[in-house]
C-alpha positions in Angstrom: -43.1 15.5 27.7 -43.4 12.9 30.6 -44.9 9.3 30.5 -43.9 5.5 31.4 -41.8 4.1 29.2 -42.9 1.3 27.2 -42.8 -2.2 28.4 -40.6 -4.7 26.5 -41.6 -8.5 26.1 -39.0 -11.4 26.4 -39.5 -14.5 24.4 -42.1 -16.2 26.7 -44.1 -13.2 27.0 -42.8 -11.9 30.3 -42.1 -8.1 30.9 -38.3 -7.4 31.0 -36.7 -5.6 33.8 -36.9 -1.6 32.9 -33.1 -1.3 34.4 -30.6 -4.1 34.7 -28.9 -6.7 32.6 -31.4 -8.1 30.4 -31.9 -11.9 31.3 -32.8 -13.3 28.1 -29.0 -12.2 26.5 -29.1 -10.4 23.0 -31.7 -11.7 20.2 -30.7 -10.7 16.9 -32.8 -11.0 13.6 -33.1 -14.6 12.1 -31.0 -14.9 9.3 -32.4 -16.8 6.1 -28.9 -18.3 5.2 -29.2 -20.2 8.7 -32.8 -21.4 7.7 -34.2 -25.0 6.3 -37.2 -23.6 4.3 -37.7 -23.8 0.3 -34.6 -24.3 -1.7 -32.5 -24.4 1.6 -34.3 -27.4 3.0 -31.9 -30.0 1.5 -28.6 -27.7 2.4 -26.9 -29.8 5.1 -23.2 -29.3 5.0 -21.2 -32.4 5.5 -18.0 -32.0 7.5 -14.5 -34.1 7.4 -13.6 -36.2 10.5 -9.9 -36.5 11.2 -10.5 -40.3 9.6 -12.2 -39.3 6.7 -10.4 -36.3 5.8 -7.5 -38.5 4.3 -10.0 -40.6 2.1 -11.3 -37.6 0.5 -8.1 -35.8 -0.5 -7.1 -38.7 -1.9 -10.1 -39.0 -4.0 -10.1 -35.1 -4.9 -6.4 -35.5 -5.9 -6.8 -38.6 -8.2 -9.6 -36.8 -9.6 -7.7 -33.5 -10.1 -4.8 -35.5 -11.7 -7.0 -37.6 -14.2 -8.4 -34.0 -15.0 -4.8 -32.4 -15.6 -4.1 -35.5 -18.0 -7.1 -35.9 -20.1 -9.4 -32.6 -19.9 -8.1 -30.0 -22.4 -9.5 -27.2 -20.3 -8.1 -28.5 -17.0 -4.6 -29.0 -18.3 -4.6 -25.6 -20.2 -5.6 -24.0 -16.7 -2.8 -25.9 -15.0 -0.2 -24.9 -17.8 -0.9 -21.3 -18.0 -0.7 -21.1 -14.2 2.6 -23.1 -14.5 4.5 -21.5 -17.3 3.6 -18.3 -16.0 4.6 -18.5 -12.7 7.8 -20.2 -13.0 8.3 -20.4 -16.9 12.1 -20.9 -17.1 12.7 -20.4 -13.1 12.5 -18.3 -10.7 16.0 -16.5 -10.5 17.6 -15.5 -7.4 19.8 -12.2 -7.0 21.8 -12.1 -3.5 20.8 -8.9 -2.0 23.0 -9.3 1.5 21.7 -6.3 4.2 24.8 -4.0 3.6 24.2 -2.2 6.6 23.6 -4.8 9.1 26.8 -6.5 8.1 28.7 -3.2 8.2 29.5 -3.5 4.3 30.9 -1.3 1.6 29.1 -1.2 -1.9 32.1 -3.1 -3.3 32.2 -5.9 -0.6 28.5 -6.4 -1.2 29.0 -7.0 -5.0 31.9 -9.3 -4.3 29.8 -11.3 -1.9 26.7 -11.6 -4.3 29.2 -12.5 -7.3 30.2 -15.5 -5.1 26.6 -16.5 -3.8 25.1 -16.3 -7.3 28.0 -18.6 -8.7 27.6 -21.1 -6.0 24.0 -21.4 -6.6 24.9 -21.7 -10.3 26.8 -24.8 -9.4 24.5 -26.4 -7.0 20.8 -25.7 -9.0 22.6 -28.2 -11.9 23.1 -30.7 -9.1 19.9 -30.1 -7.0 17.6 -33.1 -7.4 18.6 -36.2 -5.5 17.8 -38.5 -8.4 19.7 -36.6 -10.7 16.9 -35.6 -13.0 15.5 -32.1 -12.7 17.6 -28.7 -12.3 16.1 -26.7 -9.7 14.1 -24.7 -12.3 12.6 -27.8 -13.5 12.0 -29.1 -9.8 9.9 -25.7 -8.9 8.0 -26.3 -12.1 7.0 -29.7 -11.3 6.7 -28.7 -7.6 4.3 -25.8 -8.7 2.5 -28.2 -11.0 2.2 -31.1 -8.0 0.8 -28.2 -5.5 -2.0 -27.2 -8.3 -2.9 -30.7 -8.8 -2.4 -32.3 -5.4 -2.7 -29.2 -3.1 0.4 -29.2 -1.8 4.1 -30.9 -2.3 7.0 -31.8 -0.2 10.7 -32.0 -0.7 13.2 -33.7 1.8 16.5 -31.6 2.0 18.8 -34.6 2.4 22.7 -34.8 2.3 24.2 -36.9 -0.3 28.1 -37.8 0.6 28.7 -40.8 -1.5 28.7 -39.4 -4.7 32.4 -38.0 -5.5 31.3 -35.9 -8.6 29.3 -33.8 -6.4 30.3 -30.1 -5.7 27.6 -29.9 -2.7 25.9 -32.8 -0.8 22.7 -30.7 -0.3 19.9 -32.3 -2.6 16.2 -32.5 -2.8 14.4 -35.5 -2.4 10.9 -35.4 -3.9 7.8 -37.0 -2.0 4.3 -37.7 -3.4 1.9 -36.3 -1.0 -0.5 -39.3 -1.3 2.3 -41.2 0.5 1.9 -39.1 3.6 -0.9 -39.8 5.9 -1.5 -41.4 9.2 -0.6 -45.1 9.9 -3.3 -47.2 10.8 -2.2 -47.9 14.6 -2.0 -44.2 15.4 -5.5 -43.1 13.9 -6.3 -42.3 17.9 -3.2 -40.4 18.2 -4.7 -36.6 18.7 -1.6 -34.9 18.0 -1.1 -36.6 14.2 -3.9 -35.3 11.9 -3.9 -37.0 8.0 -0.2 -38.1 8.2 1.0 -34.6 10.3 2.5 -34.3 13.9 1.4 -31.4 15.6 3.0 -29.6 18.5 1.8 -27.9 21.4 1.4 -24.7 19.3 0.0 -26.3 16.2 3.3 -26.2 14.3 4.3 -29.4 12.4 6.8 -31.5 14.1 7.1 -34.5 12.0 5.5 -36.3 8.8 4.8 -39.7 8.4 6.0 -40.9 5.1 4.6 -44.7 4.0 7.4 -46.3 2.9 6.2 -50.0 2.8 8.8 -52.8 1.8 6.8 -54.0 -1.5 5.8 -50.5 -2.6 2.3 -51.1 -2.2 0.5 -48.0 -0.5 -2.9 -48.8 1.4 -4.6 -47.5 4.4 -3.8 -50.7 6.1 -0.3 -49.9 7.0 1.1 -49.8 10.5 3.7 -47.4 11.7 6.4 -49.9 11.0 5.9 -49.3 7.2 6.5 -45.5 7.9 9.1 -42.9 8.1 8.8 -40.5 10.7 10.5 -37.5 9.3 11.2 -34.1 11.6 9.7 -31.1 10.2 12.7 -29.3 11.4 16.1 -30.7 12.3 17.8 -27.6 14.5 17.9 -24.4 12.4 17.3 -26.1 9.1 14.2 -27.6 7.7 14.0 -31.5 7.7 10.9 -31.5 5.3 9.7 -28.9 2.9 5.6 -28.8 2.7 4.4 -26.2 0.8 0.4 -25.6 0.3 -2.0 -22.5 -0.1 -3.7 -22.2 3.1 -6.9 -20.9 3.1 -7.9 -21.9 6.8 -6.5 -21.0 9.9 -6.2 -24.7 10.9 -5.8 -25.9 7.6 -3.0 -28.8 7.9 -3.0 -30.4 4.4 -3.4 -29.0 0.8 -6.4 -28.8 -1.7 -6.3 -29.1 -5.4 -7.0 -25.7 -7.0 -9.2 -27.8 -9.5 -11.5 -28.6 -6.5 -14.2 -26.1 -6.6 -15.0 -26.3 -10.0 -14.0 -30.0 -10.6 -17.5 -30.9 -11.4 -17.6 -28.5 -14.2 -14.6 -29.5 -15.6 -15.9 -33.0 -15.7 -19.3 -32.2 -17.2 -18.3 -29.8 -19.8 -15.7 -32.2 -20.8 -18.3 -35.1 -21.2 -20.6 -32.2 -22.9 -18.2 -31.6 -25.5 -17.6 -35.3 -26.3 -20.9 -36.0 -26.9 -21.4 -33.1 -29.1 -18.5 -34.4 -30.9 -19.9 -37.9 -31.3 -23.1 -36.5 -32.2 -21.7 -34.3 -35.1 -19.6 -37.3 -36.1 -22.5 -39.6 -36.3 -24.5 -37.1 -38.3 -21.7 -36.7 -41.0 -21.3 -39.7 -41.5 -24.6 -41.7 -41.1 -25.1 -44.4 -43.9 -28.2 -44.4 -46.6 -30.5 -47.5 -45.4 -32.7 -48.4 -48.3 -36.1 -49.9 -47.9 -37.2 -52.6 -49.9 -40.4 -54.4 -50.6 -39.0 -57.0 -53.3 -40.9 -59.9 -53.1 -38.4 -62.3 -54.6 -35.7 -61.3 -52.2 -33.1 -60.0 -55.2 -31.9 -57.4 -53.9 -28.6 -57.2 -51.6 -29.2 -57.8 -47.7 -32.4 -60.1 -48.3 -31.9 -63.4 -47.3 -36.1 -64.8 -47.3 -39.1 -63.7 -48.0 -40.1 -66.1 -44.8 -40.6 -64.1 -41.6 -38.9 -66.5 -39.4 -35.5 -66.7 -41.5 -32.3 -65.2 -39.9 -32.3 -61.4 -41.0 -29.6 -59.2 -42.1 -28.4 -57.0 -39.3 -25.6 -54.0 -39.1 -24.3 -52.8 -36.1 -21.8 -50.8 -37.7 -21.1 -49.4 -41.2 -18.6 -47.2 -42.7 -19.3 -43.5 -44.0 -21.1 -43.3 -47.2 -22.3 -47.2 -47.1 -25.5 -47.8 -48.5 -27.5 -50.5 -46.4 -30.4 -52.8 -47.8 -32.9 -53.6 -45.3 -35.2 -56.6 -44.3 -38.7 -57.3 -45.5 -41.0 -55.2 -43.3 -38.6 -53.0 -42.0 -38.8 -49.3 -42.2 -35.9 -47.1 -41.0 -36.0 -44.0 -39.0 -33.4 -41.9 -40.3 -31.6 -40.2 -37.3 -30.7 -36.8 -37.5 -28.4 -34.6 -35.2 -29.5 -30.9 -34.9 -26.5 -30.6 -32.4 -24.9 -28.5 -31.5 -27.6 -25.7 -31.2 -27.1 -21.9 -32.0 -26.2 -21.3 -28.5 -23.2 -23.7 -28.0 -20.6 -21.0 -28.1 -22.1 -18.8 -25.8 -22.9 -21.6 -23.3 -19.5 -23.1 -23.5 -17.7 -19.8 -22.9 -20.1 -18.9 -20.1 -19.3 -22.2 -18.5 -15.3 -21.8 -19.1 -16.0 -17.9 -17.5 -17.5 -19.8 -14.3 -14.3 -22.2 -14.4 -11.7 -19.3 -14.6 -13.5 -17.3 -11.6 -13.1 -20.5 -9.6 -9.2 -20.7 -10.2 -8.7 -17.0 -10.2 -8.0 -17.4 -14.0 -9.9 -15.2 -16.8 -11.6 -16.8 -19.5 -8.9 -15.5 -22.2 -6.1 -17.5 -20.7 -8.0 -20.7 -19.7 -9.5 -20.6 -23.3 -6.5 -19.2 -25.0 -9.0 -16.7 -26.6 -8.1 -13.2 -27.4 -10.4 -12.7 -30.4 -13.1 -10.4 -28.7 -10.5 -8.3 -27.0 -8.9 -5.1 -27.4 -5.5 -3.8 -26.0 -7.4 -2.2 -22.9 -9.6 -5.5 -22.3 -6.6 -7.6 -23.1 -4.4 -6.0 -20.4 -6.9 -6.4 -17.7 -7.4 -9.9 -18.5 -3.6 -10.4 -18.0 -3.4 -8.3 -15.3 -5.9 -10.3 -13.3 -4.0 -13.5 -14.1 -0.5 -12.0 -13.1 -2.0 -11.0 -9.9 -2.4 -15.0 -9.3 0.8 -15.7 -10.7 2.1 -13.5 -8.6 0.4 -14.7 -5.5 1.8 -18.5 -6.4 5.2 -17.1 -7.0 5.6 -15.1 -3.2 4.0 -18.5 -2.0 7.0 -20.9 -3.8 9.7 -18.0 -2.8 8.7 -18.2 0.8 8.3 -21.3 1.5 10.3 -23.4 -1.1 13.2 -21.1 -2.7 14.0 -19.2 0.3 15.0 -22.2 2.3 16.5 -23.9 -0.2 18.8 -20.6 -0.8 19.5 -20.5 2.9 20.5 -23.9 2.9 22.9 -23.4 -0.4 24.7 -20.5 0.7 25.1 -22.0 4.4 26.9 -24.9 2.9 29.1 -22.8 0.4 30.3 -20.5 3.3 31.3 -23.6 4.9 33.2 -25.5 2.0 35.0 -22.3 1.7 33.4 -21.1 -1.5 32.2 -17.9 -0.1 34.6 -15.6 1.7 33.2 -12.8 4.1 35.3 -9.7 4.2 37.4 -9.0 7.3 35.6 -7.6 10.3 32.3 -9.4 9.5 29.7 -11.0 12.0 29.9 -14.8 12.1 27.7 -16.3 9.7 25.0 -18.0 12.0 24.7 -15.0 14.0 23.6 -12.9 10.9 22.1 -15.8 8.6 19.1 -13.4 7.6 21.7 -10.8 6.3 23.6 -12.9 4.8 21.3 -15.2 2.7 18.5 -12.2 1.9 17.7 -12.8 -1.5 15.3 -11.2 -4.2 13.4 -13.9 -6.7 13.3 -12.6 -10.5 10.0 -14.3 -12.0 9.9 -15.0 -15.4 9.3 -12.7 -18.1 5.6 -11.3 -18.4 5.8 -10.2 -22.2 3.8 -7.4 -23.8 0.1 -7.2 -24.8 1.1 -3.7 -26.8 5.4 -3.5 -26.3 5.2 0.0 -27.6 2.9 1.3 -25.6 4.1 -0.4 -22.2 7.7 0.4 -22.6 6.7 4.1 -23.3 5.0 4.0 -20.2 8.0 2.4 -18.1 10.2 4.7 -19.2 8.2 7.8 -18.9 7.6 6.2 -14.8 11.3 6.2 -14.5 12.3 9.8 -15.7 9.4 11.3 -13.4 10.3 9.3 -10.6 6.9 7.0 -10.2 9.3 4.0 -11.0 12.8 2.7 -10.4 14.9 0.8 -13.0 15.6 -1.9 -10.7 11.4 -2.3 -10.3 10.6 -2.4 -14.0 13.8 -4.6 -14.9 12.4 -7.3 -12.5 8.6 -6.6 -13.4 9.9 -7.6 -17.0 11.8 -10.3 -16.2 15.0 -8.8 -17.6 17.4 -10.3 -15.1 19.6 -7.9 -12.8 19.3 -4.3 -13.8 23.0 -3.7 -12.6 24.5 -6.7 -15.0 22.2 -4.5 -17.6 24.0 -1.6 -17.2 27.6 -2.9 -17.3 26.5 -4.5 -20.4 25.1 -1.3 -21.7 28.0 0.7 -20.8 30.2 -1.8 -22.6 27.7 -2.1 -25.5 27.6 2.0 -26.0 31.3 2.2 -25.8 31.4 -0.3 -29.0 29.3 2.1 -30.2 31.4 4.9 -29.9 34.3 2.9 -31.3 32.7 1.6 -34.2 31.1 5.5 -34.8 27.5 3.6 -34.8 25.2 6.9 -34.3 21.7 5.9 -32.7 19.0 7.8 -34.7 18.7 11.4 -33.4 14.7 10.6 -33.2 14.6 7.8 -31.0 13.4 9.8 -28.2 10.5 11.6 -29.9 8.5 8.0 -30.2 7.9 8.4 -26.5 5.6 11.2 -27.3 4.1 9.9 -30.3 0.1 9.8 -29.4 -1.3 6.2 -29.2 -3.4 4.9 -32.1 -6.8 4.0 -31.3 -8.0 1.0 -29.9 -9.8 -1.6 -31.9 -11.8 -4.3 -31.3 -10.7 -7.8 -32.7 -7.5 -10.1 -33.3 -5.3 -7.1 -34.4 -5.6 -5.2 -31.1 -4.6 -8.5 -29.5 -1.8 -9.1 -31.2 -3.2 -12.6 -32.8 
């Protein structure tokens, strides 16, 4: 079949050449998402400038702090993430790379014991202010990260306190103290208090430190301390936030996307509660037409006389009105029949924005069975695990490395003969696993049975299961169990013969409601 090819026309109705490059380039279908018609007509996105970023960040942080302090659901969300992510602490277990260091298993265990004992001593004096242990410091740091979007810790050396074993300590800095000095606002390499290098790396932080302690936008650089981000191979400042953009320099509160929902829902619940209180304590107003004015509350039949007025009344009060006054009794039909489902829907939307299921935010497992409760908690634990990873990589591991370094310099850690120089293999010496807090179980029997069967069939390891359950060091557990079994033999304590049979008993059918959720 032959014929002339179809003629194509450009945007100006001129025919396009039949061969060669298209002078008009590639034209794609217009996207509705970029249109300004209909409901999108007012959707104009505002972007921050380098000058407005600090003000917006402070407003968001102030509002988030207010919600965390005064809003029940915001406080529940922050506490749930904090307690489940850190709990009583992320516990380090020394894991030196024995293959790189050329060590035997015995030498590795000896190093681990020395390193973990040094950490045990240091964590009790880790806070420069002397108030917090390291796990408490981590808990506060995570809460600040969630509320204000980030946290700062300055590693400093304290040598003027003879009761300290270590010099290293961590000084806390409020993120709102870090911003650009007024006389440096035109510096291109300083953005929102962070001074950047040529590759976008943080070089230094500008921390407001005025003599009178009053933080304002008008402070010049003379009222700031320039703190280096790194001093040699050590961090000069630890700045941790969850980054969601390629060139993001500061953190944003986890409450920011749902902040309006939190505030409006809190006001709505407050108004409903006030309405219920008024409805339940509304006094009885008695209209009277007594011309003699003998009823209580009547002052005179003279219309110009001073009237009795009521602004407040205790519940159950009987009030007599003035002549020619007819009350309109207020009655409240609130909350309506859709109140519970409406609040639940809002909380689900809020939970989706911060990665938490409704059950965790509301602490409500009344509508779940084992499977749905476990699914909700697994989703929550993915979020907890993400925050744990951010904390470990951005905070805990750098601190561990500095502690082990100082312990080695002080002679608290003795390296085996023939080991590489500490600084030549510092990453091999300071490798560690961080054990999260114990998860707990929705149905302990079902989950422990699953763990045991997974280990027996080589699907999981004892070390992995122990870590997942937050049960500490599996080697320590084995040594302890060996000691206990030895004592059982000595005392002639015989375990039940049918203990293993429990693993293969069929599970009971799931039921909806409180019993299945363990409430």
